[in-house]
C-alpha positions as CSV (number, residue, x, y, z in Angstrom):
1,M,0.0,0.0,0.0
2,Q,1.4,3.4,-1.0
3,A,2.1,5.9,1.8
4,E,0.0,8.6,0.2
5,T,-3.1,6.4,0.4
6,L,-2.7,5.8,4.2
7,T,-4.2,7.9,6.9
8,G,-3.7,8.4,10.7
9,I,-1.3,6.1,12.5
10,A,-0.8,4.0,9.3
11,R,0.6,7.0,7.5
12,M,2.8,7.9,10.5
13,A,4.1,4.3,10.6
14,A,5.0,4.5,6.9
15,G,7.0,7.6,7.7
16,G,9.2,5.7,10.3
17,V,12.7,4.6,9.6
18,S,14.5,1.3,10.1
19,L,16.3,1.1,13.4
20,G,18.1,-2.2,12.7
21,K,17.5,-5.9,12.5
22,K,18.1,-8.9,14.7
23,R,17.7,-12.4,13.4
24,Q,14.2,-12.4,12.1
25,V,13.1,-9.2,13.8
26,E,13.1,-5.7,12.2
27,Y,12.8,-2.6,14.3
28,R,11.3,0.7,13.0
29,S,10.6,4.0,14.5
30,L,7.0,5.2,15.0
31,P,6.4,9.0,14.9
32,S,3.8,9.7,17.6
33,R,1.5,12.6,18.5
34,S,0.6,11.2,21.9
35,I,1.7,8.5,24.3
36,L,-1.4,8.5,26.5
37,N,-4.3,6.9,24.7
38,R,-7.8,7.2,26.1
39,C,-9.6,3.9,26.8
40,A,-13.3,4.3,26.2
41,N,-14.3,0.8,27.3
42,P,-16.0,1.3,30.7
43,R,-15.2,-2.4,31.7
44,M,-11.5,-1.5,31.9
45,P,-9.9,-0.8,35.3
46,F,-8.1,2.2,33.7
47,R,-8.9,5.3,31.6
48,W,-5.6,5.6,29.8
49,T,-3.1,3.2,28.2
50,V,0.5,3.6,27.4
51,N,2.3,1.2,24.9
52,P,5.9,2.1,24.3
53,Y,6.0,-0.3,21.3
54,R,3.8,-1.6,18.6
55,G,4.3,-5.3,18.0
56,C,5.8,-7.7,20.5
57,E,8.7,-10.1,20.2
58,I,7.7,-12.4,23.0
59,G,5.5,-14.3,20.6
60,C,2.8,-15.8,22.9
61,H,0.8,-18.3,20.8
62,Y,-2.4,-17.2,22.5
63,C,-1.9,-13.4,21.9
64,Y,-4.7,-11.6,20.1
65,A,-3.0,-8.2,19.9
66,A,-1.6,-9.2,16.5
67,Y,-4.7,-7.7,14.9
68,T,-3.5,-4.2,16.0
69,H,-0.9,-4.1,13.3
70,K,-3.6,-3.6,10.7
71,Y,-4.0,-0.1,12.1
72,L,-0.4,0.5,10.9
73,G,-1.5,-0.6,7.4
74,I,0.0,-4.1,7.9
75,E,-2.4,-6.9,7.0
76,D,-0.2,-9.9,7.7
77,P,-0.8,-10.7,11.5
78,S,2.4,-12.9,11.6
79,L,4.5,-9.7,11.4
80,F,3.3,-8.7,14.8
81,D,6.1,-10.7,16.3
82,S,8.8,-9.7,13.8
83,L,8.1,-6.0,12.9
84,I,8.5,-4.0,16.1
85,Y,7.9,-0.2,16.2
86,S,9.4,2.0,18.9
87,K,7.6,5.2,19.6
88,N,9.7,8.4,18.9
89,Q,10.3,10.9,21.7
90,A,8.0,9.0,24.1
91,R,9.4,10.6,27.2
92,E,9.1,14.2,25.9
93,I,5.6,13.7,24.6
94,L,4.4,12.0,27.9
95,Q,6.0,14.8,29.9
96,R,3.9,17.4,28.1
97,E,0.7,15.3,28.5
98,L,1.3,14.7,32.2
99,E,1.9,18.4,32.8
100,R,-1.6,19.1,31.6
101,G,-3.0,16.8,34.2
102,V,-4.5,13.3,33.9
103,E,-7.6,12.0,35.6
104,G,-8.0,8.3,35.9
105,A,-5.7,5.2,36.1
106,I,-3.0,4.6,33.5
107,A,-2.1,1.1,32.3
108,V,1.3,0.5,30.8
109,G,1.5,-2.5,28.6
110,T,-2.0,-3.3,27.4
111,G,-1.1,-4.0,23.8
112,T,2.5,-5.1,23.9
113,D,4.9,-6.0,26.7
114,P,6.8,-2.9,27.7
115,Y,9.8,-5.0,28.7
116,Q,10.0,-7.2,25.5
117,P,13.5,-7.7,24.1
118,A,13.4,-4.5,22.1
119,E,13.5,-2.5,25.4
120,R,17.1,-3.6,26.0
121,R,18.1,-1.8,22.8
122,F,15.8,1.3,22.8
123,E,14.9,1.9,26.4
124,T,11.6,3.5,25.3
125,T,9.9,2.2,28.4
126,R,12.6,3.6,30.7
127,G,12.1,7.0,29.1
128,I,8.4,6.8,29.9
129,L,9.1,5.9,33.5
130,E,11.4,8.9,33.7
131,A,8.5,11.1,32.7
132,F,6.2,9.4,35.4
133,A,9.0,9.9,38.0
134,E,8.8,13.6,37.4
135,A,5.0,13.7,37.9
136,S,2.9,13.0,41.0
137,G,-0.6,12.0,42.0
138,N,-1.2,9.5,39.1
139,E,-2.5,5.9,39.3
140,I,-0.1,3.7,37.2
141,G,-0.1,0.0,36.6
142,I,2.5,-1.9,34.6
143,T,2.0,-5.4,33.2
144,T,4.9,-7.6,32.0
145,K,6.3,-11.1,31.5
146,S,9.9,-9.9,31.9
147,D,12.3,-9.6,34.8
148,L,14.0,-6.7,32.9
149,I,11.7,-4.5,34.9
150,L,14.2,-4.8,37.8
151,R,16.6,-2.7,35.7
152,D,14.3,0.2,36.5
153,I,13.9,-0.4,40.2
154,D,15.3,3.0,40.9
155,L,12.7,4.8,38.8
156,L,9.9,2.6,40.1
157,G,10.8,3.6,43.6
158,K,10.7,7.3,42.7
159,I,7.3,6.8,40.9
160,A,5.9,4.9,43.9
161,A,6.9,7.7,46.3
162,S,4.6,10.2,44.7
163,N,2.1,8.1,42.7
164,D,0.0,5.1,43.2
165,L,2.0,2.3,41.4
166,H,1.5,-1.4,41.0
167,V,3.3,-3.9,38.9
168,N,1.5,-7.0,37.4
169,V,3.8,-9.9,36.5
170,T,2.1,-12.4,34.3
171,I,2.9,-16.1,35.0
172,T,0.7,-18.7,33.4
173,T,2.7,-21.7,34.6
174,M,5.9,-22.5,36.6
175,D,6.6,-25.4,34.2
176,A,9.6,-23.9,32.3
177,A,9.1,-26.2,29.3
178,L,5.4,-25.5,28.9
179,A,6.0,-21.7,29.4
180,R,8.7,-21.7,26.7
181,A,6.3,-23.5,24.3
182,L,3.4,-21.1,25.0
183,E,5.5,-17.9,25.4
184,P,8.7,-18.4,23.4
185,R,10.6,-15.3,24.4
186,A,9.2,-14.5,27.8
187,A,11.5,-14.7,30.9
188,H,11.8,-18.0,32.8
189,P,8.9,-18.3,35.3
190,L,11.4,-18.4,38.2
191,K,12.9,-15.1,37.0
192,R,9.4,-13.5,37.0
193,I,8.8,-14.8,40.5
194,D,12.1,-13.4,41.6
195,A,11.1,-10.0,40.1
196,V,7.9,-10.0,42.2
197,R,10.0,-10.8,45.3
198,E,12.4,-8.0,44.6
199,L,9.7,-5.5,43.9
200,R,7.9,-6.3,47.1
201,W,11.1,-6.2,49.1
202,R,11.6,-2.7,47.7
203,G,8.1,-1.8,48.9
204,I,6.5,-1.7,45.5
205,E,3.0,-3.2,45.2
206,S,3.3,-6.2,42.9
207,G,1.0,-9.1,42.1
208,V,0.7,-12.1,39.7
209,F,-1.7,-12.6,36.8
210,S,-2.1,-16.2,35.8
211,A,-3.9,-15.0,32.7
212,P,-4.9,-16.3,30.4
213,V,-5.6,-19.8,31.7
214,L,-5.5,-22.1,28.7
215,P,-8.1,-24.9,29.0
216,L,-6.5,-28.4,29.2
217,L,-3.0,-26.8,29.2
218,T,-2.6,-24.6,32.2
219,D,-5.8,-25.2,34.1
220,T,-4.8,-28.1,36.3
221,T,-4.9,-27.7,40.1
222,E,-1.2,-28.6,40.1
223,I,-0.2,-25.9,37.7
224,L,-2.3,-23.1,39.2
225,D,-1.4,-24.1,42.7
226,A,2.3,-24.0,41.9
227,V,1.9,-20.4,40.6
228,A,-0.1,-19.3,43.6
229,R,2.3,-21.0,46.1
230,S,5.3,-19.3,44.4
231,S,3.4,-16.0,44.4
232,K,2.7,-16.3,48.1
233,R,6.4,-17.1,48.9
234,A,7.4,-14.0,46.9
235,N,5.0,-11.9,49.1
236,A,2.9,-11.0,46.1
237,T,0.2,-8.5,46.8
238,Y,-2.5,-10.4,44.9
239,W,-3.0,-13.3,42.5
240,N,-5.7,-13.9,40.0
241,A,-6.5,-16.2,37.1
242,H,-9.0,-16.0,34.3
243,A,-9.7,-18.2,31.2
244,L,-8.5,-17.4,27.8
245,F,-10.6,-15.0,25.7
246,L,-10.3,-16.5,22.2
247,Q,-11.3,-13.8,19.8
248,P,-10.6,-14.3,16.0
249,A,-7.0,-13.0,16.0
250,A,-6.1,-15.2,18.9
251,R,-7.8,-18.2,17.3
252,Q,-5.8,-17.7,14.1
253,R,-2.6,-17.9,16.2
254,L,-3.5,-20.6,18.7
255,M,-5.2,-23.2,16.6
256,P,-2.2,-23.9,14.2
257,F,0.0,-24.1,17.3
258,L,-2.3,-26.7,18.9
259,R,-2.4,-28.7,15.7
260,R,1.4,-28.8,15.7
261,Q,2.1,-29.3,19.4
262,F,-1.1,-30.6,21.0
263,P,-3.3,-32.1,18.2
264,H,-5.4,-34.0,20.6
265,L,-6.7,-30.8,22.1
266,V,-7.9,-29.1,18.8
267,A,-11.5,-30.6,18.9
268,R,-11.9,-29.9,22.6
269,Y,-10.9,-26.2,22.1
270,R,-13.4,-25.9,19.2
271,N,-16.1,-27.3,21.6
272,H,-15.1,-25.0,24.5
273,Y,-15.2,-21.9,22.2
274,K,-17.9,-23.0,19.7
275,K,-20.1,-20.0,20.5
276,G,-17.4,-17.4,20.1
277,A,-14.5,-15.8,22.0
278,Y,-15.8,-16.6,25.5
279,V,-15.2,-20.1,27.0
280,S,-18.3,-22.1,27.7
281,P,-20.1,-21.0,30.9
282,G,-19.7,-24.4,32.6
283,Y,-16.0,-24.3,32.2
284,S,-15.8,-20.7,33.4
285,E,-17.7,-21.5,36.6
286,W,-15.6,-24.6,37.2
287,L,-12.4,-22.6,36.8
288,A,-13.5,-19.7,39.0
289,A,-14.4,-22.2,41.8
290,K,-11.0,-23.8,41.5
291,V,-9.1,-20.5,41.5
292,D,-11.0,-19.4,44.5
293,R,-10.1,-22.5,46.4
294,I,-6.4,-22.2,45.5
295,R,-6.4,-18.5,46.4
296,R,-8.0,-19.2,49.8
297,R,-5.6,-22.1,50.5
298,H,-2.6,-19.7,50.1
299,G,-4.3,-16.7,51.7
300,L,-3.8,-14.5,48.6
301,P,-6.1,-11.6,47.8
302,D,-7.7,-11.4,44.4
303,R,-7.5,-7.7,44.1
304,T,-7.2,-6.8,40.5
305,P,-5.5,-3.4,40.4
306,G,-8.1,-0.7,40.3
307,D,-11.0,-2.5,42.0
308,S,-10.5,-0.6,45.3
309,R,-9.9,2.7,43.6
310,K,-12.4,5.4,43.5
311,E,-13.1,5.5,39.8
312,V,-13.9,1.9,39.1
313,G,-15.3,0.5,42.3
314,A,-16.3,-3.1,42.2
315,V,-16.9,-3.5,38.5
316,V,-13.3,-4.6,37.8
317,R,-12.3,-8.3,37.9
318,I,-10.7,-8.4,34.5
319,P,-7.0,-8.8,34.0
320,V,-5.3,-6.0,32.0
321,D,-3.6,-8.5,29.7
322,Q,-6.9,-10.1,28.7
323,L,-9.3,-7.4,27.8
324,G,-7.1,-4.4,27.2
325,L,-5.7,-5.9,24.1
326,F,-8.7,-6.3,21.9
327,D,-10.5,-3.0,22.4
328,Q,-9.5,-0.6,19.7
329,A,-10.1,2.3,22.0
330,C,-7.5,0.9,24.4
331,R,-4.6,0.6,22.1
């Protein structure tokens, strides 16, 4: 598609330049007008999102954010893992936006992981944290699958001193082999648990998301209990788990993976999700009861960040990394 026929963010993406390549990944710059994006979905536990990058190298086979590349004029969803955009002047733009004042919670990492491998090279997320560290009175949540967040422990401490900060570390299983199969370039589960432990030792509120729970893969009592037990030992502030939301983009990624790695599960997934993106009600109720038993066994709160805050009250029991991704208004 010719750049002159593009509009909005797609036109801006076309105007970016190559920042280099690494194996099968290409990095490009993304000119940006804003870093804070308003989330219009009232079901979300936040009003604003911040995504330092477009695209994500972690390559989770259940990820449905791949569809968002189409807004950049890229129709091939497989490029979501290999064509990564870093937002230009993110720190400076966010500084200006924060100076004008922001009402409502801010979620960092709703569409891509802010600590994906690209962050080691570009430090776009660190720049964003530097802007937050200069502001005060904001509600900020960060969601990641990487222990690279510990690199920024100094900034996180500064942010927490004058803002309401929490860090959500996503861990779907403590089984390293299974985690690598599902989330090829995410940090080892033990490294993620260690990150929670270190964050909590530094006085930063941090909990664990076991989301999404993949039916027949990560939904056993043994797997969920292992994550909850490790979370408790790391002094996690909370732990919660919710079933996979399998909308079309996620289905296009997950089903071929299942056919290759777990062919015996394909028919059962089709049955569980035969009515659409939501898992069957019976399964959802079964999982919720199991999660509640495990949570009580380990004495872990289920507080999803935001549900005790003034603007969202009790309506929020939805993990950031499950619903924030597929709402266009929350990109």
